[in-house]
C-alpha positions in Angstrom: -20.8 -0.8 -24.1 -18.3 -3.1 -22.5 -18.9 -5.6 -19.8 -15.5 -6.1 -18.1 -14.1 -7.2 -14.8 -13.3 -4.8 -12.0 -10.3 -6.0 -10.1 -9.9 -5.3 -6.4 -8.6 -7.2 -3.4 -8.0 -10.3 -5.5 -11.6 -10.9 -6.6 -13.7 -10.4 -9.7 -16.5 -8.0 -8.6 -19.7 -7.9 -10.5 -20.5 -4.2 -11.1 -24.2 -3.5 -11.9 -27.7 -4.9 -11.4 -27.0 -7.7 -9.0 -28.5 -6.1 -5.9 -27.0 -8.5 -3.5 -27.9 -8.4 0.2 -25.0 -7.5 2.6 -22.9 -10.5 3.5 -20.7 -11.7 6.4 -23.3 -11.1 9.2 -22.5 -14.1 11.3 -22.2 -13.8 15.0 -18.9 -12.7 16.4 -18.5 -16.2 18.0 -18.5 -17.9 14.7 -15.1 -18.8 13.2 -16.2 -18.0 9.7 -19.2 -16.8 7.7 -20.1 -19.0 4.7 -22.0 -17.4 1.9 -23.5 -18.5 -1.3 -23.3 -15.9 -4.1 -25.0 -16.2 -7.5 -22.7 -14.4 -9.9 -24.4 -14.9 -13.2 -27.5 -16.5 -14.6 -29.0 -17.3 -18.0 -32.1 -19.2 -19.0 -31.0 -22.7 -18.1 -27.9 -22.1 -16.1 -25.9 -20.0 -13.7 -22.6 -19.6 -12.1 -22.2 -19.3 -8.3 -19.5 -19.1 -5.7 -19.2 -20.0 -2.0 -17.1 -17.6 0.0 -15.6 -18.5 3.4 -14.5 -15.4 5.4 -12.5 -15.9 8.6 -14.1 -13.6 11.2 -12.0 -15.0 14.1 -8.7 -14.1 15.6 -6.7 -17.1 14.5 -6.1 -18.9 11.2 -8.4 -21.6 9.9 -6.4 -24.6 8.7 -8.5 -26.8 6.4 -12.2 -26.5 5.6 -15.1 -28.3 4.1 -18.7 -27.2 3.6 -22.0 -28.7 2.4 -25.2 -27.5 0.7 -28.1 -28.9 -1.3 -30.7 -27.8 -3.9 -34.3 -28.7 -4.7 -33.8 -28.6 -8.5 -30.4 -27.1 -9.4 -27.4 -29.3 -10.2 -23.6 -28.6 -10.3 -22.1 -29.4 -13.7 -18.5 -28.2 -13.0 -16.5 -26.5 -10.2 -13.1 -25.0 -9.6 -10.8 -24.3 -6.6 -12.3 -27.0 -4.4 -12.5 -30.8 -4.2 -16.2 -31.5 -4.9 -18.0 -34.7 -3.8 -21.5 -36.0 -3.4 -24.6 -35.2 -5.4 -27.2 -33.2 -3.6 -26.2 -32.7 -0.9 -22.8 -31.6 -2.2 -19.6 -31.4 -0.1 -16.6 -29.3 -1.0 -13.2 -29.2 0.7 -10.0 -27.2 0.3 -7.3 -28.2 -2.2 -4.4 -27.8 0.2 -3.0 -24.6 -1.2 -6.2 -22.7 -0.3 -6.8 -24.5 3.0 -5.4 -21.7 5.3 -7.6 -18.6 5.8 -6.0 -15.9 7.9 -8.1 -13.7 10.2 -10.0 -11.2 8.0 -9.2 -13.1 4.8 -11.5 -15.0 2.5 -11.3 -18.1 0.3 -13.7 -18.7 -2.5 -14.6 -21.5 -4.9 -16.9 -21.5 -7.9 -19.3 -23.7 -9.9 -21.4 -23.8 -12.9 -25.0 -24.9 -12.5 -27.9 -26.4 -14.5 -30.8 -24.4 -12.9 -33.7 -26.0 -14.7 -35.1 -22.5 -15.1 -35.0 -21.4 -11.5 -31.9 -20.2 -9.6 -31.7 -21.3 -5.9 -29.7 -19.9 -3.0 -29.1 -22.7 -0.5 -27.8 -22.4 3.0 -24.1 -23.4 3.3 -23.2 -25.5 6.4 -20.1 -27.0 7.9 -18.0 -27.0 11.0 -16.1 -24.0 9.7 -19.4 -22.1 9.3 -20.3 -22.7 13.0 -23.9 -23.4 12.3 -24.5 -21.9 8.9 -24.0 -18.8 6.8 -25.8 -16.2 4.7 -26.9 -16.6 1.1 -27.3 -14.1 -1.7 -29.6 -14.0 -4.7 -29.4 -11.8 -7.7 -32.0 -9.2 -8.4 -33.9 -9.3 -11.6 -32.4 -7.7 -14.7 -34.8 -4.8 -14.3 -32.9 -3.6 -11.2 -30.4 -2.0 -13.5 -31.1 1.2 -15.3 -29.2 -0.2 -18.3 -31.1 -2.9 -20.2 -29.1 -3.9 -23.2 -29.7 -7.3 -24.8 -26.9 -9.8 -24.7 -28.4 -12.0 -27.4 -25.7 -13.1 -29.9 -25.5 -11.2 -33.1 -24.0 -12.4 -36.4 -20.8 -14.2 -35.7 -20.7 -13.4 -32.0 -21.5 -15.3 -28.8 -21.7 -14.5 -25.1 -19.1 -15.5 -22.5 -19.8 -16.0 -18.8 -19.4 -12.3 -18.2 -22.1 -11.4 -20.7 -19.6 -10.0 -23.2 -20.2 -10.6 -26.9 -17.1 -12.2 -28.4 -16.4 -13.7 -31.9 -17.3 -17.3 -32.5 -14.5 -19.9 -32.3 -13.6 -21.6 -35.6 -14.7 -24.8 -33.9 -18.1 -23.9 -32.6 -17.9 -26.8 -30.1 -14.5 -25.9 -28.7 -15.9 -24.8 -25.3 -13.8 -22.8 -22.9 -10.4 -22.0 -24.3 -8.4 -19.5 -26.3 -8.3 -19.5 -30.1 -7.3 -17.1 -32.8 -6.7 -14.2 -30.4 -10.1 -14.5 -28.7 -11.6 -16.3 -25.7 -13.7 -19.2 -26.9 -16.8 -20.2 -24.9 -19.6 -22.7 -25.4 -22.7 -21.4 -27.2 -24.9 -22.6 -24.4 -23.7 -19.7 -22.3 -25.6 -17.2 -24.6 -28.9 -15.7 -23.5 -31.5 -13.5 -25.0 -31.9 -11.9 -21.6 -30.2 -8.6 -20.6 -26.6 -9.1 -19.7 -26.1 -9.9 -16.0 -24.5 -6.6 -15.3 -26.7 -4.6 -17.5 -24.0 -4.0 -20.2 -22.7 -5.9 -23.3 -20.1 -5.3 -25.9 -17.1 -6.5 -27.8 -13.3 -6.3 -27.2 -12.5 -2.6 -27.8 -9.7 -1.0 -25.8 -10.7 0.8 -22.6 -10.1 4.2 -24.3 -12.8 3.4 -26.8 -15.4 2.2 -24.4 -18.7 4.0 -23.9 -19.6 5.0 -20.3 -22.3 3.2 -18.5 -25.4 5.1 -17.3 -24.8 6.3 -13.8 -28.1 5.5 -12.2 -28.0 2.2 -10.3 -30.1 1.0 -7.4 -28.5 2.0 -4.2 -28.7 -1.5 -2.8 -26.4 -2.9 -5.5 -23.4 -4.7 -4.0 -20.4 -6.1 -5.7 -20.4 -9.9 -5.9 -17.8 -12.3 -7.0 -17.9 -13.5 -10.6 -14.8 -15.7 -10.7 -15.7 -18.2 -13.4 -12.3 -19.5 -14.3 -9.8 -17.6 -12.3 -8.5 -18.5 -8.8 -9.9 -16.3 -6.1 -7.9 -17.1 -3.0 -6.9 -15.5 0.2 -8.6 -12.2 -0.7 -9.8 -9.7 1.9 -13.3 -8.8 0.8 -15.3 -7.8 3.9 -14.5 -4.1 3.8 -15.1 -3.7 0.1 -18.5 -5.5 0.2 -19.6 -3.4 3.2 -18.6 -0.2 1.6 -20.4 -1.1 -1.6 -23.5 -1.9 0.3 -23.7 1.6 1.8 -22.9 3.4 -1.4 -25.6 5.0 -3.5 -23.3 6.2 -6.3 -22.6 4.2 -9.4 -19.0 2.9 -9.7 -16.9 3.4 -12.7 -17.4 0.3 -14.8 -14.6 0.8 -17.2 -11.8 -1.6 -16.5 -8.2 -1.5 -17.3 -7.5 2.2 -16.8 -4.4 2.7 -14.8 -3.3 6.1 -13.4 -1.3 7.7 -10.6 -3.1 9.9 -8.1 -1.7 13.1 -6.5 -0.1 11.1 -3.6 1.8 8.9 -6.0 -0.5 5.9 -5.5 -1.2 3.7 -8.5 -4.9 3.4 -9.2 -7.0 1.1 -11.3 -10.4 2.4 -12.4 -10.2 5.2 -9.8 -9.4 2.9 -6.9 -6.0 2.6 -5.3 -4.2 -0.5 -6.5 -1.5 -1.9 -4.1 1.3 -3.3 -6.2 2.3 -6.7 -4.7 4.6 -8.0 -7.3 7.2 -10.5 -8.3 9.0 -11.2 -11.6 8.7 -14.4 -13.6 11.4 -14.8 -16.1 12.5 -17.0 -19.0 10.7 -15.6 -22.0 13.4 -13.0 -22.5 16.0 -15.7 -23.2 17.9 -18.3 -21.3 21.5 -19.2 -21.9 22.8 -22.6 -23.0 26.4 -23.6 -22.6 28.7 -23.5 -25.6 29.2 -27.2 -25.4 25.6 -28.2 -24.8 24.5 -31.4 -26.5 21.4 -29.6 -27.9 21.2 -26.0 -29.0 24.8 -25.1 -28.0 25.3 -21.4 -27.1 21.6 -20.9 -27.7 19.2 -18.6 -26.0 15.7 -20.3 -25.8 12.8 -18.1 -24.8 10.7 -20.3 -22.5 9.2 -19.6 -19.1 10.6 -21.5 -16.2 7.7 -23.4 -14.8 9.3 -26.1 -12.6 8.4 -28.9 -14.9 11.2 -30.0 -17.2 11.0 -33.0 -19.5 13.4 -35.0 -17.4 11.5 -34.3 -14.2 7.8 -34.3 -15.1 6.7 -32.8 -11.7 3.2 -32.1 -13.0 3.5 -28.4 -12.0 1.6 -26.0 -14.2 1.5 -22.3 -14.6 -2.0 -22.4 -13.1 -0.8 -24.2 -10.0 1.8 -21.5 -9.5 -0.6 -18.7 -10.1 -2.9 -20.3 -7.5 -0.1 -20.6 -5.0 1.4 -17.1 -5.3 -2.0 -15.3 -5.4 -2.9 -17.1 -2.2 0.2 -15.6 -0.7 -0.7 -12.1 -1.8 0.9 -11.6 -5.2 -1.4 -9.5 -7.5 1.1 -8.3 -10.1 3.8 -10.1 -12.2 6.6 -8.3 -14.0 7.2 -10.4 -17.2 10.6 -9.8 -19.0 10.7 -10.3 -22.7 13.2 -9.7 -25.5 12.4 -8.2 -29.0 12.6 -11.8 -30.4 9.8 -12.9 -28.0 7.4 -10.9 -30.1 8.3 -13.0 -33.2 6.3 -16.3 -33.4 8.8 -17.6 -36.0 12.0 -17.1 -34.0 13.7 -20.5 -33.9 14.8 -19.9 -30.3 11.1 -19.9 -29.1 9.8 -23.2 -30.5 10.2 -27.0 -30.8 11.2 -29.7 -28.3 15.0 -29.7 -27.7 15.0 -33.5 -28.1 13.5 -33.2 -31.6 15.6 -30.4 -33.1 14.0 -27.5 -31.3 15.1 -25.6 -28.2 12.4 -26.0 -25.5 13.1 -28.1 -22.4 9.8 -27.8 -20.5 7.8 -31.0 -20.2 5.5 -31.6 -23.2 2.5 -31.1 -21.0 3.4 -27.4 -20.4 5.5 -26.8 -23.6 4.6 -23.7 -25.6 3.8 -23.5 -29.3 6.2 -20.5 -29.8 7.5 -17.6 -27.6 4.9 -15.1 -28.9 2.0 -17.5 -28.2 3.5 -18.2 -24.7 3.5 -14.5 -24.0 0.0 -14.0 -25.1 -1.3 -17.1 -23.3 0.4 -16.0 -20.1 -1.2 -12.5 -20.2 -4.6 -14.0 -20.8 -4.2 -16.6 -18.1 -3.0 -13.9 -15.6 -6.1 -11.9 -16.5 -8.3 -14.8 -15.7 -6.5 -15.1 -12.4 -7.0 -11.5 -11.5 -3.3 -10.8 -11.9 -2.0 -7.6 -13.5 1.1 -7.7 -15.6 4.0 -5.4 -16.3 5.6 -6.2 -19.7 9.4 -5.5 -19.5 11.6 -5.2 -22.5 14.5 -6.8 -20.7 17.2 -6.6 -23.4 18.0 -5.8 -27.0 18.4 -9.5 -27.8 17.6 -12.8 -26.2 21.3 -13.7 -26.8 22.7 -10.6 -25.1 20.4 -10.7 -22.1 20.3 -8.4 -19.1 23.9 -7.1 -19.6 22.9 -5.0 -22.7 22.6 -1.5 -21.0 21.5 0.2 -24.2 19.4 -0.5 -27.3 22.3 -1.0 -29.7 24.7 -2.7 -27.2 27.9 -4.2 -28.6 30.6 -6.3 -27.0 32.7 -6.3 -24.9 30.1 -6.6 -22.1 30.4 -6.3 -18.4 31.2 -10.0 -18.0 34.0 -10.2 -20.5 36.7 -10.5 -17.8 34.5 -12.4 -15.3 36.3 -15.5 -14.0 34.7 -18.9 -13.9 31.7 -17.8 -15.9 30.7 -19.3 -19.2 27.8 -17.2 -20.4 29.7 -14.0 -21.4 27.8 -13.7 -24.8 30.7 -11.9 -26.5 29.7 -13.5 -29.8 26.5 -11.6 -30.0 25.6 -7.9 -30.7 22.6 -5.6 -31.0 24.6 -2.9 -32.8 26.7 -3.2 -36.0 30.2 -4.6 -35.4 33.1 -5.2 -37.8 33.7 -8.8 -36.8 32.4 -11.7 -39.0 32.5 -14.0 -35.9 29.9 -11.9 -34.1 26.2 -12.6 -34.7 24.3 -9.3 -35.0 20.6 -9.1 -34.0 20.2 -5.5 -35.0 18.2 -3.3 -32.7 17.8 0.5 -32.5 15.5 3.3 -31.5 13.1 2.9 -34.4 12.7 -0.9 -33.9 12.3 -0.4 -30.1 9.5 2.2 -30.5 7.7 -0.1 -32.9 7.9 -2.9 -30.3 6.5 -0.6 -27.6 3.6 0.2 -29.8 3.0 -3.5 -30.5 3.1 -4.3 -26.7 0.7 -1.4 -26.1 -1.7 -2.9 -28.5 -1.9 -6.3 -26.7 -4.7 -5.2 -24.4 -7.1 -4.7 -27.3 -5.7 -7.6 -29.4 -6.1 -10.1 -26.5 -9.3 -8.6 -25.0 -7.7 -8.1 -21.6 -7.5 -5.3 -19.1 -4.6 -6.4 -17.0 -1.6 -4.9 -18.6 -0.8 -2.3 -15.9 2.4 -0.9 -17.3 5.1 -1.3 -19.9 8.7 -1.2 -18.5 10.3 0.4 -21.5 13.9 -1.0 -21.2 15.7 -2.9 -18.5 18.6 -1.2 -16.6 19.7 1.3 -19.2 23.0 1.8 -17.4 25.0 2.7 -20.6 23.2 6.0 -21.2 23.7 9.5 -19.8 20.6 11.0 -18.3 20.1 13.4 -21.2 20.1 10.4 -23.6 17.8 8.3 -21.5 15.4 11.2 -20.8 15.0 11.8 -24.6 14.4 8.1 -25.2 12.0 7.7 -22.3 9.9 10.7 -23.6 9.7 9.2 -27.1 8.7 5.9 -25.5 5.8 7.5 -23.7 4.6 9.1 -27.0 4.8 5.8 -28.8 2.8 3.9 -26.2 0.2 6.7 -25.8 -0.5 6.7 -29.5 -1.8 3.2 -29.1 -3.0 2.8 -25.5 -3.7 5.7 -23.2 -4.8 3.3 -20.3 -1.5 1.8 -19.4 1.3 3.3 -17.3 4.8 3.9 -18.5 7.5 2.5 -16.3 11.0 4.2 -16.5 14.1 2.8 -14.8 17.0 4.8 -13.7 20.5 4.7 -15.1 23.9 4.1 -13.4 26.9 6.0 -12.2 28.8 5.9 -15.5 28.8 4.5 -19.0 30.9 1.9 -20.7 32.8 4.6 -22.5 34.0 5.9 -19.1 31.7 8.9 -18.9 30.8 9.6 -15.3 27.1 10.3 -14.5 26.2 12.4 -11.4 24.7 10.3 -8.6 25.3 12.3 -5.5 27.9 11.4 -2.8 30.7 9.2 -3.9 30.3 7.2 -0.7 27.4 5.2 -2.3 27.5 3.7 -5.8 24.1 3.1 -7.6 23.2 -0.2 -9.0 22.3 -0.5 -12.7 18.9 1.1 -13.1 19.0 2.8 -9.6 20.2 6.3 -10.5 17.5 9.1 -10.7 19.8 11.7 -9.2 19.9 13.8 -12.4 16.1 13.8 -12.6 16.1 16.7 -10.1 17.5 19.1 -12.6 16.0 17.5 -15.8 12.7 15.9 -15.0 11.0 13.6 -17.5 8.4 15.3 -19.7 5.9 12.6 -19.1 2.5 13.2 -17.3 2.9 12.4 -13.7 -0.4 10.5 -13.7 1.0 8.1 -16.3 4.5 7.6 -15.0 6.1 5.0 -12.7 9.7 5.5 -11.7 11.3 2.1 -11.2 14.8 1.9 -9.7 16.6 -1.4 -9.3 18.7 -2.1 -6.3 20.5 -5.2 -5.0 22.6 -6.3 -2.0 25.8 -8.4 -1.8 24.1 -11.5 -3.3 24.3 -9.8 -6.7 27.3 -7.5 -6.3 29.3 -6.4 -3.3 29.3 -2.6 -3.5 31.8 -0.3 -1.7 29.1 0.9 0.6 29.0 -2.6 2.2 32.6 -2.4 3.4 33.4 -2.6 7.1 34.5 0.8 8.3 36.7 -1.0 10.9 38.9 -2.1 7.9 40.2 1.2 6.4 42.2 -0.9 3.9 38.9 -2.0 2.4 37.6 1.4 1.7 36.5 1.8 -1.9 37.0 -1.9 -2.7 34.2 -4.0 -4.4 33.2 -7.5 -5.3 36.1 -10.0 -5.9 38.8 -7.5 -5.1 37.2 -6.9 -1.7 36.8 -10.7 -1.2 40.4 -11.4 -1.9 41.5 -8.7 0.5 39.5 -10.5 3.3 37.1 -7.6 3.7 34.0 -8.0 5.9 30.5 -6.9 4.9 28.5 -4.6 7.1 24.9 -3.6 6.5 24.7 0.0 7.8 21.1 1.3 7.4 22.1 4.9 7.8 24.7 4.8 5.1 22.4 2.8 2.7 19.4 5.0 3.2 21.5 8.1 2.5 22.4 6.6 -0.9 18.8 5.5 -1.6 17.6 9.0 -0.8 19.9 10.6 -3.3 19.4 8.0 -6.0 15.6 7.8 -6.0 13.9 8.2 -2.6 13.6 12.0 -2.8 11.2 11.5 -5.8 8.9 9.3 -3.8 8.7 12.2 -1.3 7.6 14.4 -4.2 4.6 12.2 -5.0 5.9 10.2 -7.9 4.7 6.7 -8.2 7.6 4.4 -7.5 7.9 0.7 -7.9 11.3 -0.9 -7.3 11.4 -3.1 -10.4 14.0 -5.5 -9.0 15.3 -6.4 -5.6 16.0 -9.7 -4.0 18.8 -12.2 -3.3 19.8 -15.5 -1.8 18.4 -15.9 1.7 21.5 -17.7 3.0 24.2 -15.9 0.9 27.1 -16.7 0.5 26.4 -20.3 1.6 23.8 -20.8 -1.1 25.5 -18.6 -3.7 27.3 -19.8 -6.9 30.5 -21.6 -6.2 32.8 -18.7 -7.0 31.0 -16.5 -4.4 30.9 -19.3 -1.8 34.7 -19.7 -2.0 35.5 -16.0 -2.2 33.2 -14.9 0.6 33.5 -17.9 2.9 34.7 -15.7 5.7 31.4 -13.8 5.8 28.6 -15.1 8.0 25.7 -16.5 6.0 22.5 -14.5 5.8 24.0 -11.1 5.3 21.9 -10.5 2.1 18.6 -11.1 3.9 19.8 -8.4 6.4 20.3 -6.1 3.4 16.8 -7.0 2.0 15.1 -6.3 5.3 16.9 -3.0 5.5 15.6 -2.0 2.1 12.0 -3.2 3.0 12.2 -1.0 6.1 13.1 2.0 3.8 10.3 1.1 1.3 7.7 1.0 4.1 8.9 4.4 5.4 8.8 6.0 1.9 5.6 4.2 0.7 7.5 2.6 -2.1 6.3 -0.6 -3.7 8.3 -3.3 -5.5 8.6 -6.3 -7.7 10.7 -9.1 -6.1 13.2 -10.9 -8.2 12.0 -13.5 -8.7 9.1 -15.9 -8.5 10.9 -18.8 -10.0 14.2 -20.0 -8.3 16.4 -20.4 -11.3 18.2 -17.1 -11.0 21.8 -17.8 -10.2 22.4 -14.6 -8.4 19.2 -14.4 -6.3 17.3 -17.6 -6.2 13.5 -17.0 -5.9 10.3 -17.3 -3.9 10.4 -21.0 -4.4 13.2 -23.3 -3.2 15.3 -25.0 -5.9 16.2 -28.6 -5.6 19.2 -27.9 -7.7 22.5 -26.9 -6.0 25.6 -26.2 -8.0 27.7 -28.1 -5.5 25.7 -30.8 -3.8 22.8 -31.5 -6.3 23.5 -30.8 -9.9 21.0 -33.3 -11.3 17.8 -31.5 -10.4 18.0 -28.2 -12.3 14.5 -26.7 -12.8 12.9 -28.7 -10.0 10.9 -26.4 -7.7 10.2 -27.2 -4.1 8.4 -25.4 -1.3 8.3 -21.7 -0.6 11.3 -19.7 0.6 9.3 -18.7 3.7 11.7 -16.1 5.0 11.4 -14.1 1.8 7.6 -14.4 1.8 7.4 -13.2 5.4 9.4 -10.2 4.5 7.1 -9.4 1.5 4.0 -9.8 3.7 5.6 -7.3 6.1 6.1 -4.9 3.2 2.6 -5.2 2.0 1.2 -4.8 5.5 3.4 -1.7 6.0 4.8 -3.1 9.2 
């Protein structure tokens, strides 16, 4: 059987045989309850966590706690600044210092127990006089008693799972040869801590766990490596304490319930998502000193070699999960899957293409993809893998699998990344580089992505977004391809969801596509209007519909024109700017368009996650220079008005979404972090991240709270 992690409310919850006492019983007057939770133990060691839950009515800003043992010793810790040696003191790390009412922060540690696990009392000002402690029941409390002793070339990790040995038996914690590598000292001949053991099969191959479990069993946190921050746990712990039924212990099974809610292992999973891009290909200028006109596949991480900010992927995961993010949409290109593609490897200063600081530089694009998925899994983050283009050179503008130039930007003024020299379909032009892509290659890529869960031993690949913004297809064409995509994915992995985007209002060949009223034009990927007459033949429980929609920061649509200016009716983008047209955000008009394009399907119980929405918070004042000049007559902030109007609509319709984007390097939208770079006033600090774009975060928190 498989011992895996059940994700919920941002924590790792241990499933069976722990028998923890109920927690969080401090008096109402206390500002917080501080509890000590033993999450795993073996002969000479254990892992434990201290959880601080804010039971008050105001935020806690900064905390420190203390505890001591008779015989136990802390050998390592994470997510806290540890000092002292029995007694020990731990304080926050800054990013996890604020605890909102009803929220929790947790840090973990590994212990040398000297054969006896202790459960000390946790004290500190934040605890208002102390807290509760928890201790694990003996292994006999579980009705499943399988041995976790290592067999052959296997060893046990902190979760009790048998995994293949590392090539270097002394490698300790890490990731090697497609497997998680752990120190041999974590193995035990005792029953696995949750009563189950196993290897790294896919969820669809797992055996079920015996259903009889002591009614007192309560989920506890087993966050050995991952960040467990700002998670609301009180209600889940309480409900577990009162339940006498055994929970489903099979992780990584994603479904859609009858109400259109996404579920994970039978429990509703609220999608709180942002995109993190770069692995699908960036664009270098034609006259760049290194890699001219290249398309390196490298995640933006806010730490370029000329900056050396010290920022890491882990730091960013810590920060965004503390804010509430639990899902990341990760765009890739077909070339990302190739570890030998030259646009995914090597320092740009040494003949390669990568510009991140050596401390965070990847080995190759494929390894970077795999490492990110594994690290997200360790941080309790689910992932949506998005095939974002037919080629890293062509990028988001593709529109179809076999896209050929000219592209949408061919006539775009003051824009140097038009990519007219690259194609995914055959062209009769020797000056065009062809990276051939087609239906057959695409379906093989989908199968390969679907197999990553089993290959990497993870359970956090929630969905596969089969192709980004297929705006150059008719609905009949896209429906056929989408159904083939589902079949290809399901052949390999029946646990993940299939995410299908909409189309547009017409193709590059000039073929119009029905989208309802002509008063509102759909964005690329927004149009599901034809679905009403020709629904997708994909099981509803496996399908996520994923429209994309943007405001004026990305493209000024005709539905944004001021009705007080009849001369502007029907105008768009630069043509409207040159005519001096004003922009008006009319919720009634916008909602009518969204209803026709996709909202009606949310009403019918389809799972719906808007795959992309976002924009510059102070547009056009913080837009690219061409927009600043063209729209200088428009009051700054109009795009945030549009974004909040969309969020109001999403709340009303129970629609979830992935914000574009986490990182701030998107020229059209910016991100959830501020960017030191400005194309007018500060051109020297490209890739340097600063603090949060708090106005955007406030809006997302409002979306997640449904308010």
